[in-house]
ZAMARGU-4260 file (C-alpha; in steps of 0.2 Angstrom, whole numbers, plus 5000, padded with zeros to 4 digits):
<rodrens>
0) 4566/5006/5338 | 4576/4992/5329 | 4566/4995/5313 | 4570/5013/5314 | 4588/5010/5316
5) 4588/4998/5301 | 4580/5011/5290 | 4592/5024/5295 | 4607/5012/5291 | 4599/5007/5274
10) 4597/5025/5270 | 4615/5029/5275 | 4622/5015/5264 | 4611/5020/5249 | 4618/5038/5251
15) 4636/5031/5252 | 4634/5021/5236 | 4625/5035/5227 | 4639/5047/5231 | 4652/5034/5225
20) 4643/5030/5209 | 4640/5049/5206 | 4658/5053/5209 | 4663/5039/5196 | 4651/5046/5184
25) 4657/5063/5186 | 4676/5057/5184 | 4671/5048/5168 | 4663/5063/5161 | 4678/5074/5165
30) 4690/5062/5158 | 4680/5062/5142 | 4680/5081/5141 | 4698/5081/5144 | 4702/5068/5130
35) 4690/5078/5118 | 4700/5094/5122 | 4716/5085/5118 | 4711/5077/5102 | 4724/5079/5088
40) 4721/5096/5079 | 4727/5098/5061 | 4746/5101/5060 | 4753/5114/5048 | 4766/5106/5036
45) 4774/5110/5020 | 4773/5098/5005 | 4780/5095/4988 | 4775/5084/4973 | 4787/5070/4970
50) 4796/5072/4953 | 4810/5064/4943 | 4827/5072/4941 | 4841/5067/4930 | 4856/5062/4940
55) 4873/5058/4933 | 4881/5044/4943 | 4898/5049/4949 | 4912/5044/4961 | 4917/5056/4974
60) 4933/5057/4984 | 4944/5069/4994 | 4962/5072/4989 | 4977/5084/4990 | 4986/5094/4977
65) 5004/5089/4974 | 5017/5098/4963 | 5024/5089/4948 | 5041/5093/4955 | 5043/5099/4972
70) 5058/5100/4983 | 5066/5108/4999 | 5082/5115/4992 | 5097/5113/5003 | 5116/5113/5003
75) 5126/5096/5001 | 5140/5104/5012 | 5142/5116/5026 | 5148/5134/5023 | 5144/5152/5026
80) 5132/5161/5015 | 5141/5174/5004 | 5127/5179/4992 | 5108/5177/4989 | 5102/5178/4972
85) 5083/5177/4974 | 5068/5185/4982 | 5054/5175/4991 | 5040/5169/4980 | 5049/5173/4964
90) 5048/5162/4948 | 5065/5155/4943 | 5071/5145/4928 | 5081/5128/4929 | 5099/5131/4933
95) 5097/5149/4940 | 5109/5152/4955 | 5100/5154/4971 | 5113/5154/4985 | 5132/5155/4986
100) 5143/5149/5000 | 5161/5156/5003 | 5172/5145/4992 | 5189/5155/4990 | 5199/5141/4998
105) 5191/5128/4987 | 5193/5138/4972 | 5212/5141/4976 | 5214/5123/4978 | 5206/5120/4962
110) 5217/5132/4953 | 5232/5123/4961 | 5226/5106/4955 | 5223/5113/4937 | 5241/5119/4937
115) 5248/5102/4942 | 5237/5094/4929 | 5243/5106/4915 | 5261/5102/4920 | 5257/5083/4919
120) 5249/5086/4902 | 5265/5095/4895 | 5276/5081/4903 | 5266/5067/4895 | 5266/5076/4877
125) 5284/5079/4878 | 5288/5061/4883 | 5277/5055/4869 | 5289/5064/4857 | 5304/5057/4865
130) 5299/5039/4865 | 5299/5039/4846 | 5318/5043/4847 | 5321/5030/4860 | 5327/5043/4872
135) 5315/5037/4886 | 5307/5020/4889 | 5288/5017/4886 | 5286/5013/4904 | 5290/5031/4908
140) 5277/5037/4895 | 5264/5025/4903 | 5268/5032/4920 | 5266/5050/4914 | 5249/5045/4906
145) 5241/5039/4922 | 5248/5053/4932 | 5239/5065/4920 | 5223/5055/4922 | 5225/5055/4941
150) 5227/5074/4941 | 5212/5077/4930 | 5202/5066/4941 | 5207/5077/4956 | 5203/5093/4946
155) 5185/5085/4943 | 5183/5081/4961 | 5188/5098/4967 | 5177/5106/4954 | 5162/5096/4961
160) 5166/5103/4978 | 5167/5121/4972 | 5150/5118/4963 | 5142/5112/4979 | 5146/5129/4986
165) 5133/5136/4974 | 5114/5131/4975 | 5105/5131/4959 | 5087/5128/4954 | 5085/5110/4949
170) 5070/5114/4938 | 5059/5128/4934 | 5046/5133/4946 | 5040/5145/4960 | 5051/5148/4976
175) 5044/5149/4993 | 5050/5160/5008 | 5068/5162/5010 | 5075/5152/5026 | 5093/5159/5026
180) 5101/5175/5028 | 5117/5183/5022 | 5132/5178/5033 | 5123/5163/5041 | 5133/5147/5044
185) 5123/5134/5034 | 5125/5116/5039 | 5124/5102/5026 | 5105/5098/5023 | 5098/5114/5030
190) 5083/5119/5020 | 5086/5136/5010 | 5070/5138/5001 | 5056/5127/4994 | 5054/5126/4975
195) 5037/5120/4967 | 5033/5117/4949 | 5015/5123/4948 | 5009/5120/4930 | 5003/5107/4928
200) 4999/5101/4945 | 4993/5084/4952 | 4979/5080/4963 | 4981/5063/4972 | 4966/5054/4980
205) 4960/5036/4984 | 4945/5026/4978 | 4939/5009/4984 | 4944/4994/4974 | 4926/4992/4968
210) 4928/5008/4958 | 4942/5001/4947 | 4930/4995/4934 | 4923/5012/4932 | 4938/5022/4929
215) 4953/5023/4917 | 4967/5034/4912 | 4962/5050/4903 | 4944/5050/4911 | 4938/5068/4915
220) 4939/5073/4933 | 4932/5089/4942 | 4940/5096/4957 | 4933/5108/4970 | 4944/5118/4981
225) 4938/5127/4997 | 4948/5142/4993 | 4938/5145/4977 | 4919/5141/4981 | 4908/5139/4966
230) 4922/5135/4954 | 4927/5118/4948 | 4944/5114/4940 | 4944/5102/4925 | 4958/5088/4924
235) 4960/5070/4919 | 4966/5054/4927 | 4984/5052/4923 | 4989/5037/4933 | 4981/5023/4943
240) 4992/5014/4956 | 4998/4997/4951 | 4993/4990/4969 | 4979/4991/4981 | 4982/4995/4999
245) 4980/4979/5008 | 4975/4988/5024 | 4961/4999/5017 | 4957/4990/5000 | 4959/5008/4992
250) 4969/5012/4976 | 4978/5028/4974 | 4973/5039/4959 | 4982/5053/4952 | 4974/5067/4941
255) 4983/5081/4931 | 4976/5098/4930 | 4982/5113/4920 | 4987/5127/4932 | 4993/5142/4921
260) 4988/5155/4934 | 4995/5145/4949 | 4978/5146/4958 | 4981/5128/4964 | 4995/5126/4977
265) 5003/5110/4983 | 4995/5104/4999 | 4977/5111/4995 | 4962/5100/5000 | 4952/5095/4985
270) 4935/5087/4983 | 4935/5076/4967 | 4921/5070/4956 | 4922/5058/4942 | 4907/5055/4931
275) 4904/5037/4927 | 4890/5029/4916 | 4876/5038/4909 | 4863/5050/4917 | 4848/5042/4926
280) 4831/5048/4930 | 4828/5046/4949 | 4815/5050/4961 | 4822/5064/4972 | 4816/5073/4988
285) 4823/5086/5000 | 4833/5078/5013 | 4821/5086/5026 | 4807/5075/5020 | 4816/5060/5027
290) 4814/5055/5045 | 4829/5044/5048 | 4827/5030/5061 | 4836/5015/5067 | 4822/5004/5061
295) 4820/5012/5044 | 4818/5029/5035 | 4801/5036/5035 | 4791/5048/5023 | 4774/5055/5026
300) 4762/5055/5011 | 4748/5067/5010 | 4731/5059/5007 | 4713/5064/5006 | 4701/5056/5019
305) 4684/5062/5017 | 4678/5080/5020 | 4678/5092/5035 | 4663/5101/5042 | 4665/5115/5029
310) 4665/5102/5015 | 4683/5104/5010 | 4694/5089/5008 | 4701/5082/5024 | 4720/5079/5022
315) 4729/5066/5033 | 4747/5060/5033 | 4751/5042/5030 | 4767/5035/5036 | 4777/5025/5023
320) 4795/5017/5023 | 4807/5021/5009 | 4824/5016/5003 | 4836/5030/5001 | 4850/5031/4989
325) 4864/5043/4985 | 4863/5061/4992 | 4868/5076/4983 | 4868/5093/4990 | 4851/5096/4998
330) 4843/5081/4989 | 4842/5062/4992 | 4837/5049/4979 | 4823/5037/4983 | 4825/5020/4977
335) 4807/5014/4982 | 4793/5018/4993 | 4786/5033/4984 | 4783/5037/4966 | 4781/5051/4954
340) 4766/5062/4957 | 4765/5058/4976 | 4763/5072/4988 | 4775/5071/5003 | 4777/5081/5018
345) 4794/5091/5017 | 4794/5100/5034 | 4784/5098/5050 | 4784/5079/5050 | 4791/5077/5067
350) 4774/5081/5075 | 4765/5069/5064 | 4758/5052/5067 | 4749/5040/5056 | 4733/5047/5050
355) 4736/5064/5058 | 4726/5078/5051 | 4736/5091/5042 | 4734/5108/5034 | 4746/5113/5020
360) 4756/5129/5021 | 4769/5131/5008 | 4774/5149/5011 | 4791/5143/5016 | 4800/5128/5008
365) 4815/5118/5013 | 4831/5119/5003 | 4830/5107/4988 | 4846/5111/4978 | 4857/5097/4971
370) 4872/5109/4970 | 4871/5122/4984 | 4883/5136/4984 | 4889/5145/4999 | 4882/5162/5002
375) 4890/5176/5011 | 4878/5184/5024
</rodrens>
């Protein structure tokens, strides 16, 4: 009986261990099958062959257009508007009358002072004749002389007050929108209209102090304005500020542009480009080819690694770090890491790892234009 029980126990233990080991073997086989099913299949990517492009080194900045002469015209004294001689947006010449204020009282006072001055002049001239005959003293003549000068000064002062009642264009240019109405009381200093001289026109911008060695007065400048996409305005540096901003270490630059058709207006935003040095031949890639990371910028090179089952070359992606330089439009220059003739992945690299198998599909290529232009859709 004891032997029988021992045999049953040993059989039960053997069956238990057999079940455990069988389960472990089954588990290992299933894991292998799952891993095999999840092997990295070839990933579809687009590629491009690395080439050299001629790049003109340039300085870029943003600035604002500014009129050569620009002012908000206002009256020096208060008064009621009696006449308006301009239309909003009109071109005017220097000295053209714009607005008159009621000035009858001032004109009347001016005429009275002129009459007093004329009387003083007659008295002085008569006394000059009488002093030759000793009929009056020289002191009387001197007193008449200075009385005449005082009266003339009062006439000049009153004439200036009368002139203040008429606002004239201080320079030739284009007027803005009228800000006053006929009969309105105009307080001293109230803006009547803006006047801007538009041809030529300035564009002011800032460059870092390191750029001072690369620029000079007379150097060509190209400006792009958002209002006129696809068009560049040509100008030249006309002035470089004599000091560098101590807070930003930037220097103000002024460029002058001919503006005969008045397309540029003061206050417009401008993107400025200045060509410096001679053109260089650089390795360039579409910006989409670069995987930017905090630990370095990566490009995937396409390499052949044996053949597949069909005897065709097996393509894989190899990761390499690159040093990027200046960007321009859709392109970025590569200072080192790839060379001319290399084939790089330009799209689809986000799903790649080192030695990932790939299949090339260049039916759709990413943008690769150094000077892209906006397109209306």
